C-alpha positions as CSV (number, residue, x, y, z in Angstrom):
1,G,65.7,-5.1,-11.0
2,R,69.1,-4.4,-12.6
3,R,70.9,-4.8,-9.3
4,R,69.3,-8.2,-8.6
5,L,70.2,-9.3,-12.1
6,E,73.8,-8.3,-11.6
7,V,73.9,-10.1,-8.2
8,A,72.4,-13.2,-9.7
9,R,75.0,-13.2,-12.5
10,Q,77.8,-12.6,-10.1
11,Q,76.6,-15.5,-7.9
12,F,76.4,-17.8,-10.9
13,A,79.9,-16.8,-12.0
14,E,81.3,-17.5,-8.6
15,Y,79.5,-20.8,-8.5
16,A,80.8,-21.8,-11.9
17,N,84.4,-20.8,-10.9
18,A,84.1,-22.9,-7.7
19,R,82.9,-25.9,-9.7
20,A,85.8,-25.4,-12.2
21,D,88.3,-25.3,-9.3
22,E,86.8,-28.4,-7.8
23,S,86.9,-30.3,-11.2
24,V,90.6,-29.4,-11.5
25,A,91.3,-30.7,-8.0
26,F,89.3,-33.8,-8.7
27,G,91.3,-34.4,-11.9
28,E,94.5,-34.1,-10.0
29,Q,93.4,-36.7,-7.4
30,I,92.4,-39.1,-10.2
31,Q,95.9,-38.7,-11.7
32,K,97.5,-39.5,-8.4
33,V,95.3,-42.6,-8.0
34,L,96.1,-43.6,-11.6
35,G,99.9,-43.4,-10.9
36,I,99.6,-45.5,-7.8
37,A,97.4,-48.1,-9.7
38,S,99.9,-48.2,-12.6
39,E,102.8,-49.0,-10.2
40,A,100.7,-51.7,-8.5
41,A,99.8,-53.2,-11.9
42,G,103.6,-53.4,-12.8
43,T,104.2,-55.1,-9.5
44,H,101.5,-57.7,-10.0
45,G,102.4,-58.5,-13.6
46,D,99.5,-59.8,-15.7
47,D,96.8,-59.6,-13.0
48,A,93.6,-59.2,-14.9
49,V,91.8,-57.6,-12.0
50,M,94.5,-55.0,-11.6
51,R,94.5,-54.3,-15.4
52,A,90.7,-53.8,-15.4
53,M,91.0,-51.4,-12.4
54,V,93.7,-49.3,-14.2
55,D,91.5,-49.2,-17.4
56,G,88.5,-48.0,-15.3
57,I,90.6,-45.3,-13.7
58,V,91.9,-44.2,-17.1
59,D,88.3,-43.9,-18.4
60,L,87.4,-41.9,-15.2
61,A,90.4,-39.6,-15.8
62,E,89.3,-38.9,-19.4
63,A,85.7,-38.1,-18.2
64,A,87.2,-35.8,-15.5
65,T,89.3,-34.0,-18.1
66,G,86.2,-33.3,-20.2
67,A,84.2,-32.2,-17.2
68,K,87.0,-29.8,-16.2
69,A,87.1,-28.3,-19.7
70,E,83.3,-27.8,-19.7
71,A,83.3,-26.3,-16.2
72,Q,86.1,-23.9,-17.1
73,A,84.3,-22.8,-20.3
74,M,81.1,-22.2,-18.3
75,A,83.0,-20.2,-15.7
76,A,84.7,-18.1,-18.5
77,T,81.3,-17.4,-20.2
78,A,79.7,-16.4,-16.9
79,M,82.5,-14.0,-16.0
80,E,82.3,-12.6,-19.5
81,D,78.6,-11.9,-19.0
82,V,79.4,-10.2,-15.7
83,N,82.1,-8.0,-17.2
84,K,79.8,-7.1,-20.2
85,A,77.0,-6.2,-17.8
86,G,79.3,-4.0,-15.8
87,A,80.7,-2.2,-18.9
88,G,77.2,-1.6,-20.3
89,A,75.6,-0.3,-17.1
90,P,74.5,3.3,-17.2
91,G,75.9,5.9,-14.9
92,G,79.6,5.2,-15.7
93,D,82.1,7.1,-17.9
94,G,80.3,9.0,-20.7
95,G,82.8,7.8,-23.4
96,D,82.4,4.2,-22.5
97,G,78.6,4.4,-22.3
98,G,78.4,5.9,-25.8
99,G,80.9,3.4,-27.3
100,D,78.8,0.4,-26.5
101,G,75.2,1.4,-27.2
102,G,74.1,-2.2,-27.9
103,A,75.3,-3.4,-24.4
104,G,73.6,-0.4,-22.8
105,A,70.3,-1.1,-24.6
106,A,70.5,-4.7,-23.6
107,M,71.0,-3.8,-19.9
108,E,68.2,-1.3,-20.1
109,E,65.8,-4.0,-21.4
110,E,67.0,-6.5,-18.9
111,A,66.3,-4.0,-16.2
112,N,62.7,-3.8,-17.5
113,G,62.4,-7.5,-16.7
114,D,61.2,-6.4,-13.2
115,K,59.3,-3.2,-13.8
116,G,58.0,-3.2,-10.3
117,D,61.3,-1.7,-9.1
118,I,62.3,0.2,-12.2
119,A,59.0,2.2,-12.0
120,M,60.0,3.6,-8.6
121,E,63.7,4.4,-9.3
122,D,63.5,7.8,-10.9
123,D,61.6,9.9,-8.4
124,A,63.2,10.9,-5.1
125,A,59.8,11.6,-3.5
126,A,58.8,9.6,-0.4
127,I,56.1,7.7,-2.3
128,A,58.5,6.4,-4.9
129,A,61.2,5.6,-2.5
130,A,58.8,3.6,-0.3
131,A,57.4,1.7,-3.3
132,A,60.9,0.3,-4.2
133,N,60.9,-1.6,-0.9
134,L,57.4,-3.1,-1.1
135,D,58.1,-6.1,-3.3
136,P,59.1,-9.3,-1.4
137,A,59.2,-11.2,-4.7
138,M,62.6,-12.8,-4.1
139,N,61.5,-14.6,-0.9
140,F,61.0,-18.0,-2.6
141,V,60.3,-19.8,0.7
142,E,57.3,-17.6,1.5
143,R,56.1,-17.4,-2.1
144,A,56.2,-21.2,-2.7
145,K,53.6,-21.7,0.1
146,Y,50.9,-20.3,-2.1
147,I,52.1,-21.3,-5.6
148,P,50.1,-24.2,-7.0
149,L,51.9,-27.0,-8.8
150,R,51.6,-27.0,-12.5
151,L,49.3,-29.7,-13.9
152,D,50.8,-32.8,-15.6
153,M,49.2,-34.5,-18.6
154,E,47.1,-36.9,-16.6
155,E,45.7,-34.1,-14.5
156,R,44.9,-32.1,-17.6
157,K,42.7,-35.0,-18.8
158,L,40.8,-34.9,-15.5
159,L,40.5,-31.1,-15.8
160,R,38.7,-31.5,-19.1
161,L,36.2,-33.8,-17.4
162,L,35.6,-31.3,-14.7
163,E,35.1,-28.4,-17.1
164,A,32.7,-30.4,-19.2
165,A,30.7,-31.4,-16.1
166,M,30.5,-27.8,-14.7
167,H,29.7,-26.3,-18.1
168,V,26.4,-28.3,-18.3
169,S,25.6,-27.9,-14.6
170,E,22.9,-25.6,-13.5
171,Y,23.9,-25.9,-9.8
172,T,23.6,-22.3,-8.6
173,D,20.4,-21.8,-10.6
174,K,18.7,-24.6,-8.7
175,V,20.3,-24.1,-5.3
176,D,20.6,-20.4,-4.7
177,V,16.8,-19.7,-4.9
178,L,14.3,-18.6,-2.3
179,T,11.9,-21.5,-1.8
180,Y,10.3,-23.5,1.0
181,R,11.8,-26.8,-0.2
182,S,14.7,-28.2,1.8
183,K,17.9,-26.6,0.7
184,T,20.0,-29.5,2.1
185,G,18.1,-32.0,-0.1
186,R,18.5,-29.8,-3.2
187,I,22.2,-29.5,-2.6
188,T,22.8,-33.2,-2.1
189,E,20.7,-34.0,-5.2
190,Q,22.8,-31.6,-7.3
191,L,26.1,-32.9,-5.9
192,K,25.2,-36.5,-6.8
193,E,24.1,-35.4,-10.2
194,I,27.4,-33.7,-10.9
195,C,29.3,-36.7,-9.6
196,A,27.2,-38.9,-11.9
197,I,28.0,-36.7,-14.9
198,M,31.7,-36.9,-14.2
199,C,31.5,-40.7,-13.9
200,G,29.7,-40.8,-17.2
201,L,32.5,-38.7,-18.8
202,V,35.1,-41.0,-17.4
203,V,33.3,-44.0,-19.0
204,A,33.2,-42.1,-22.3
205,T,37.0,-41.4,-22.3
206,D,38.3,-44.6,-20.6
207,Y,35.7,-47.4,-20.5
208,R,37.7,-49.8,-18.2
209,R,38.5,-47.1,-15.7
210,G,34.9,-45.8,-15.8
211,Q,33.6,-49.3,-15.3
212,R,35.6,-49.7,-12.1
213,L,34.5,-46.3,-10.9
214,I,30.7,-47.0,-11.2
215,V,30.6,-50.7,-10.7
216,D,28.7,-50.3,-7.4
217,K,27.4,-46.8,-8.0
218,D,28.9,-45.9,-4.6
219,F,30.2,-42.3,-4.8
220,A,31.7,-42.5,-1.3
221,A,34.0,-45.4,-2.4
222,N,35.4,-43.0,-5.0
223,A,35.9,-40.0,-2.8
224,A,39.6,-39.8,-3.6
225,F,38.8,-39.5,-7.3
226,F,36.3,-36.6,-6.9
227,Q,38.6,-34.8,-4.4
228,A,41.5,-35.0,-6.9
229,V,39.3,-33.7,-9.8
230,F,38.0,-30.7,-7.9
231,E,41.5,-29.9,-6.5
232,I,42.9,-29.9,-10.0
233,G,40.2,-27.5,-11.1
234,R,41.0,-25.1,-8.2
235,R,44.7,-25.3,-8.9
236,H,44.2,-24.6,-12.6
237,K,42.1,-21.5,-11.9
238,V,44.6,-19.9,-9.6
239,Q,47.3,-20.3,-12.2
240,N,45.1,-19.1,-15.0
241,P,42.6,-16.5,-13.8
242,E,41.3,-15.9,-17.3
243,K,40.1,-19.6,-17.6
244,M,36.9,-21.2,-16.3
245,R,35.2,-17.8,-16.1
246,S,31.7,-19.3,-15.4
247,E,32.6,-22.8,-14.3
248,Y,34.8,-21.8,-11.3
249,G,32.1,-19.9,-9.5
250,K,29.7,-22.8,-9.7
251,M,32.5,-25.2,-8.6
252,V,33.4,-23.1,-5.5
253,Y,29.8,-22.7,-4.4
254,L,29.3,-26.4,-4.9
255,L,32.3,-27.2,-2.8
256,Q,31.3,-24.6,-0.2
257,D,27.9,-26.4,0.2
258,S,29.6,-29.8,0.4
259,Q,31.4,-28.6,3.6
260,M,28.1,-28.2,5.5
261,E,27.7,-30.9,8.2
262,E,24.2,-31.9,7.2
263,V,25.2,-32.3,3.5
264,Q,28.3,-34.4,4.4
265,E,26.0,-36.7,6.4
266,L,23.8,-37.3,3.4
267,L,26.7,-37.3,0.9
268,E,28.8,-39.6,3.1
269,F,32.1,-38.2,1.8
270,K,34.1,-35.0,1.3
271,L,34.9,-33.2,-1.9
272,V,37.5,-30.8,-0.6
273,K,41.2,-31.6,-0.1
274,P,44.2,-29.2,0.4
275,L,45.7,-27.5,-2.6
276,K,49.0,-29.0,-3.9
277,T,51.6,-26.3,-3.7
278,A,55.3,-26.1,-4.5
279,H,56.2,-25.7,-0.8
280,N,54.1,-28.7,0.3
281,L,55.9,-30.9,-2.3
282,L,59.3,-29.9,-1.1
283,A,58.4,-30.1,2.6
284,D,57.0,-33.6,2.2
285,K,60.2,-34.7,0.5
286,S,62.8,-32.7,2.6
287,G,63.8,-30.4,-0.2
288,L,63.0,-26.9,1.2
289,A,66.7,-26.0,1.2
290,M,66.5,-25.6,-2.6
291,L,64.2,-22.5,-2.2
292,A,67.1,-20.6,-0.5
293,D,69.6,-21.4,-3.2
294,G,71.1,-18.5,-5.1
295,L,70.3,-20.1,-8.5
296,M,66.6,-20.0,-7.9
297,H,66.2,-16.6,-9.4
298,Q,68.0,-17.5,-12.6
299,A,66.2,-20.8,-12.9
300,T,62.7,-19.3,-12.7
301,A,63.2,-15.8,-14.1
302,E,61.2,-14.5,-17.0
303,I,63.3,-14.0,-20.1
304,M,62.4,-10.7,-21.7
305,H,63.1,-10.6,-25.5
306,E,62.2,-7.0,-26.2
307,G,65.2,-5.1,-27.7
308,K,67.6,-8.0,-27.5
309,A,69.4,-9.8,-30.3
310,R,68.5,-13.5,-30.9
311,H,71.9,-14.7,-29.6
312,E,71.4,-12.8,-26.3
313,V,68.0,-14.4,-25.7
314,Q,69.4,-17.8,-26.6
315,R,72.3,-17.3,-24.1
316,E,69.8,-16.3,-21.4
317,I,67.7,-19.4,-22.2
318,K,70.7,-21.7,-22.0
319,A,71.8,-20.1,-18.7
320,K,68.3,-20.7,-17.3
321,E,68.3,-24.3,-18.4
322,K,71.8,-24.9,-16.9
323,A,70.6,-23.4,-13.6
324,R,67.7,-25.8,-13.6
325,E,70.0,-28.7,-14.3
326,H,72.3,-27.7,-11.5
327,L,69.5,-27.4,-9.0
328,S,67.9,-30.8,-10.1
329,R,71.3,-32.5,-9.7
330,R,72.2,-30.8,-6.5
331,Y,69.0,-31.5,-4.6
332,A,67.7,-34.7,-6.1
333,T,67.5,-37.6,-3.6
334,A,66.0,-41.0,-3.4
335,V,62.7,-39.3,-2.3
336,L,62.8,-36.1,-4.2
337,S,63.3,-36.8,-7.9
338,S,64.6,-34.5,-10.6
339,E,61.0,-34.5,-12.1
340,D,59.7,-33.2,-8.8
341,I,62.3,-30.4,-8.7
342,L,61.6,-29.4,-12.3
343,S,57.9,-29.3,-11.5
344,V,58.5,-26.9,-8.6
345,L,60.7,-24.7,-10.8
346,Y,58.2,-24.7,-13.6
347,S,55.4,-23.7,-11.1
348,I,57.4,-20.8,-9.7
349,S,58.2,-19.7,-13.3
350,D,54.4,-19.8,-14.0
351,N,54.0,-17.4,-11.0
352,N,56.6,-15.1,-12.5
353,S,54.8,-15.1,-15.8
354,Y,51.5,-14.3,-14.0
355,L,53.2,-11.3,-12.3
356,R,54.5,-10.1,-15.7
357,F,51.1,-10.0,-17.2
358,N,49.1,-8.9,-14.2
359,R,51.4,-6.7,-12.1
360,D,53.4,-5.1,-14.8
361,P,50.4,-3.1,-16.3
362,V,50.1,-1.4,-12.9
363,D,53.8,-0.6,-13.0
364,K,53.4,0.9,-16.5
365,M,50.6,3.2,-15.4
366,I,52.6,4.3,-12.4
367,G,55.5,5.0,-14.7
368,Y,53.2,7.1,-17.0
369,L,51.8,9.0,-14.0
370,K,55.4,10.0,-13.0
371,E,56.6,10.7,-16.5
372,Y,53.8,13.0,-17.7
373,F,52.6,14.7,-14.5
374,E,54.3,16.7,-11.8
375,P,53.3,15.8,-8.2
376,K,52.8,19.4,-7.1
377,I,52.6,21.8,-10.1
378,P,50.0,20.9,-12.8
379,E,50.7,21.6,-16.5
380,K,48.3,24.0,-18.1
381,G,45.4,22.0,-19.5
382,F,46.4,18.7,-17.8
383,S,45.6,19.3,-14.2
384,L,44.4,16.2,-12.3
385,G,42.2,18.2,-10.0
386,I,38.5,17.1,-9.7
387,T,35.5,18.8,-8.2
388,M,32.4,17.0,-6.8
389,G,29.5,17.2,-9.3
390,M,31.7,18.0,-12.3
391,G,32.1,15.3,-14.9
392,G,30.4,12.8,-12.5
393,A,33.0,13.1,-9.8
394,R,32.0,12.5,-6.2
395,L,35.2,13.7,-4.7
396,S,37.0,17.1,-4.6
397,H,40.8,17.0,-4.9
398,N,43.3,19.6,-6.1
399,H,46.0,18.4,-8.4
400,E,48.5,17.5,-5.7
401,R,46.0,15.6,-3.6
402,Q,44.6,13.7,-6.6
403,Y,48.2,12.8,-7.8
404,T,48.9,11.3,-4.4
405,Y,45.5,9.6,-4.3
406,V,46.0,8.0,-7.7
407,M,49.6,6.9,-6.9
408,Q,48.7,5.2,-3.6
409,S,45.6,3.5,-5.2
410,M,47.8,2.0,-8.0
411,M,50.5,1.1,-5.5
412,L,47.8,-0.8,-3.5
413,W,46.6,-2.6,-6.7
414,R,50.2,-3.5,-7.4
415,E,50.7,-5.1,-4.0
416,V,47.4,-6.9,-4.3
417,S,48.4,-8.3,-7.7
418,N,51.8,-9.2,-6.3
419,D,50.2,-11.2,-3.4
420,M,47.3,-12.5,-5.5
421,F,48.3,-16.2,-5.2
422,K,48.4,-15.8,-1.4
423,L,45.1,-13.9,-1.2
424,W,43.5,-16.6,-3.5
425,Y,44.8,-19.4,-1.3
426,L,43.4,-17.7,1.8
427,A,40.1,-16.9,0.1
428,E,39.5,-20.5,-0.8
429,G,40.3,-21.4,2.8
430,D,37.6,-19.0,4.0
431,L,35.0,-20.2,1.4
432,L,35.7,-23.9,1.9
433,R,36.2,-24.1,5.7
434,E,34.2,-26.9,7.3
435,G,31.0,-25.7,9.0
436,G,31.2,-22.3,7.3
437,R,27.8,-20.6,7.0
438,Y,26.6,-18.0,4.6
439,Q,23.4,-16.0,4.2
440,L,21.6,-15.9,0.8
441,T,20.8,-12.2,0.6
442,N,19.5,-9.7,-2.1
443,T,22.4,-7.3,-2.2
444,G,20.9,-5.1,-4.8
445,Q,22.7,-7.1,-7.5
446,G,20.6,-10.2,-7.2
447,L,20.8,-13.0,-4.6
448,N,24.4,-13.4,-3.3
449,R,26.0,-15.6,-0.6
450,V,27.1,-13.2,2.1
451,Q,29.9,-14.8,4.2
452,S,32.7,-13.4,6.4
453,A,36.3,-14.1,5.3
454,P,38.6,-13.6,8.3
455,G,41.7,-15.0,6.6
456,T,41.4,-12.9,3.5
457,N,40.4,-9.8,5.5
458,K,43.5,-10.1,7.7
459,A,45.7,-10.5,4.7
460,I,44.3,-7.5,2.7
461,H,44.6,-5.3,5.8
462,Q,48.3,-6.4,6.2
463,V,48.9,-5.3,2.5
464,L,47.1,-2.1,3.2
465,N,49.0,-1.4,6.4
466,R,52.3,-2.2,4.6
467,C,51.4,0.4,1.9
468,Q,50.3,3.0,4.4
469,S,53.4,2.6,6.5
470,K,55.7,2.9,3.5
471,L,53.9,5.6,1.7
472,G,53.2,7.8,4.8
473,H,50.4,10.2,4.1
474,W,47.1,8.4,3.1
475,V,44.4,10.2,1.2
476,G,40.8,9.0,1.5
477,S,39.2,6.2,3.4
478,S,40.9,2.9,4.3
479,V,37.7,0.9,4.7
480,V,37.8,-2.5,3.1
481,H,34.4,-4.0,2.2
482,L,34.4,-7.8,2.6
483,G,31.5,-9.9,3.8
484,D,28.8,-7.2,3.2
485,H,26.4,-6.2,0.4
486,N,29.2,-4.5,-1.6
487,V,31.6,-7.5,-1.6
488,P,29.6,-10.4,-0.3
489,N,32.3,-13.0,0.1
490,A,35.9,-13.9,-0.6
491,L,35.1,-15.2,-4.2
492,M,33.7,-11.8,-5.1
493,F,36.8,-10.1,-3.6
494,I,39.2,-12.2,-5.7
495,D,37.1,-11.7,-8.8
496,K,37.1,-7.9,-8.3
497,Y,40.9,-7.6,-8.1
498,T,41.6,-9.9,-11.0
499,Q,40.0,-7.2,-13.1
500,V,42.7,-4.7,-12.4
501,P,45.0,-5.8,-15.3
502,R,42.0,-6.0,-17.6
503,I,41.3,-2.3,-17.0
504,L,44.9,-1.0,-17.0
505,N,46.5,-3.1,-19.8
506,P,44.3,-1.8,-22.6
507,V,45.0,1.8,-21.5
508,A,48.7,1.2,-21.3
509,L,48.8,-0.5,-24.7
510,V,46.9,2.4,-26.4
511,V,49.2,5.0,-24.8
512,S,52.2,3.1,-26.0
513,Q,50.8,2.8,-29.6
514,V,50.3,6.5,-30.2
515,D,53.7,7.0,-31.8
516,E,53.1,4.0,-34.0
517,L,49.8,5.4,-35.2
518,C,51.4,8.8,-36.0
519,K,53.7,7.2,-38.6
520,D,50.7,7.2,-40.9
521,P,50.4,10.8,-42.4
522,G,46.6,10.8,-42.3
523,L,46.4,9.6,-38.7
524,L,49.1,12.1,-37.8
525,R,47.0,14.9,-39.1
526,Y,44.0,13.7,-37.1
527,V,46.0,13.5,-33.9
528,E,47.6,16.9,-34.4
529,G,44.2,18.4,-35.2
530,A,42.4,16.9,-32.3
531,F,45.1,16.9,-29.6
532,G,47.9,19.2,-30.9
533,S,50.6,16.4,-30.9
534,A,51.2,12.8,-30.2
535,D,52.4,13.8,-26.7
536,G,49.2,15.8,-26.2
537,C,47.1,12.8,-27.2
538,R,48.9,10.6,-24.6
539,K,48.4,13.3,-21.9
540,A,44.7,13.7,-22.8
541,I,44.1,10.0,-22.4
542,L,46.1,9.7,-19.2
543,A,44.8,12.9,-17.6
544,D,41.2,11.8,-18.1
545,F,41.9,8.3,-16.8
546,F,43.8,9.6,-13.7
547,R,41.0,12.1,-13.0
548,H,37.8,10.2,-13.6
549,A,38.8,6.6,-13.0
550,F,39.6,7.7,-9.5
551,D,36.8,10.3,-8.8
552,G,34.6,8.2,-6.4
553,S,31.9,7.6,-9.0
554,G,30.1,4.4,-9.8
555,A,27.4,4.2,-7.1
556,D,24.7,6.3,-5.7
557,N,26.2,6.9,-2.2
558,F,29.6,7.3,-0.6
559,F,29.4,4.0,1.3
560,D,29.3,2.0,-1.9
561,A,31.8,4.1,-3.9
562,G,33.7,7.2,-2.8
563,S,37.3,6.9,-1.6
564,C,37.2,3.5,0.2
565,I,39.6,0.8,-0.9
566,D,37.0,-1.0,-3.0
567,G,35.4,2.3,-4.2
568,R,38.6,3.1,-6.0
569,L,38.1,0.1,-8.3
570,T,34.4,0.8,-8.6
571,S,35.3,4.2,-10.1
572,A,37.7,2.6,-12.6
573,W,34.9,0.2,-13.7
574,N,32.6,3.2,-14.1
575,W,35.2,5.0,-16.3
576,C,35.5,1.9,-18.5
577,S,31.7,1.8,-19.0
578,K,31.9,5.3,-20.5
579,I,34.9,4.9,-22.8
580,E,32.8,5.1,-26.0
581,K,31.8,8.7,-25.1
582,K,35.4,9.9,-24.7
583,E,36.8,12.3,-27.3
584,Y,39.9,10.0,-27.7
585,Y,37.9,6.9,-28.2
586,P,38.8,6.8,-32.0
587,V,42.4,6.5,-30.9
588,F,41.5,3.4,-28.9
589,K,39.7,1.9,-31.9
590,L,42.6,2.7,-34.2
591,S,45.0,0.9,-31.8
592,G,42.9,-2.3,-32.1
593,F,40.9,-1.9,-28.8
594,T,37.9,-4.2,-28.5
595,G,37.0,-4.1,-24.8
596,F,38.1,-4.4,-21.3
597,D,37.9,-8.2,-21.2
598,G,41.5,-9.2,-20.7
599,G,44.3,-10.2,-23.0
600,D,46.4,-8.3,-25.6
601,F,43.9,-7.1,-28.2
602,R,46.8,-6.6,-30.7
603,S,47.3,-10.4,-30.9
């Protein structure tokens, strides 16, 4: 992370210096033209046209002088940042490192901006070394293919209509039931009812537009409107997994049914259109070259404020804004507007924000595993070893094997979180493919739609194979359940893995809050009496989590839980359900914990 930040700064400094040199050369050329024009004006006497030309060149020369000064100032600032970063980097002369503690702290916090790499830097073991190479985050061309465009204001109005319509809908309650009545007829009836609700909401918000929409009560004539509304809802959900918790499932199943041939014949129009992505926008307008520009990282990077002075944060914000301005000016064309470019940059920034709040909790827990536990030799009282039948465990691992099992499980979760937008894109492709069939089956958890997901299945196996090839030795089963009674379809798969940060983030927050709690004398006495020390409290929480959130529990047989890829997450869920019975549960409550339902419970 630190290295990429230094490279980006160096590239920006080189770019600023090049622009400064060009502005100097441009100013010199203008001065030459001005001299020639002045001589010509003297020759022609009072020629009004010539005088106007000279005046225009003088104005241009003044503007060039101002631009040159600005470019040189920007170059000087960029080089100063590079030099400061080099001086504050750790690993240099001991005297210099100690003399500028503020710069060193700033560099340390900047390095934390990408915790995916920093979490893997300290350990020389094969697992940690391999993990450092797993993150392809800087490949903007590939990432942009699966990053949805941010919604604009008009689209947000339509989103509210969709959310209102889906909130009052009972679609799955009426369609996914076992009955002798024609399912195709029930589906078509429900689809038309939802379209009618949306039309009514349009009338309520914009009478004239709604009047045009329903003048003939012909839904097929307004197919483009309904396609746009549902596409906006899908795009919004991918960008914000915590939103539309109940509405999204109904919407996807509704769209899945609308892709059936017999339903389309009755409905006479389609409700599904391709998702708008950053890559598609640039490809349609011949702007893909921007994704390979060296300024893309700075223009879309997350700005981390922790441990930094206000002026440092402000400087980073200004540098980010300048990078965006440079990109919008450099790649804007008659077809690709500056607004389009900014929309793409904002969308990629949203993806970086998503990774910060969904991938970084996994990185924190990997960091805690490496910080508090040795891979081979357990500390007395904090061994990670588990035995089948003890404490609900369904697996038997010694400390070393369990350490490896936990590490590789969290590395896999990290990679799934990192590729979540791609997996979600492919999952919707599997769910909403034309002619796709599913079977309504009682899976033991009620009636569910069981459907194969070839695109998602291929992608998750690629992630798994990448982890296995990088990490080497693999502990446990590598079976991925998808399209069976455990994970019925791609929607359930996506829903399952979006829970990972909801599980890990509260644990990481509580562990990080122990020292803050111990500042209170009364709480310090409690922690020391129950756990011996603040460090002992942290280790007790982490040891129990690393043992029993990865012990194969959570089901009544090894096929449903155990050590398979999905069973690892099932065990974590099972641990969450028993948190109230843990001896350290009061520490969770004192830290502000309310439940494993997402978000930062301290806010």
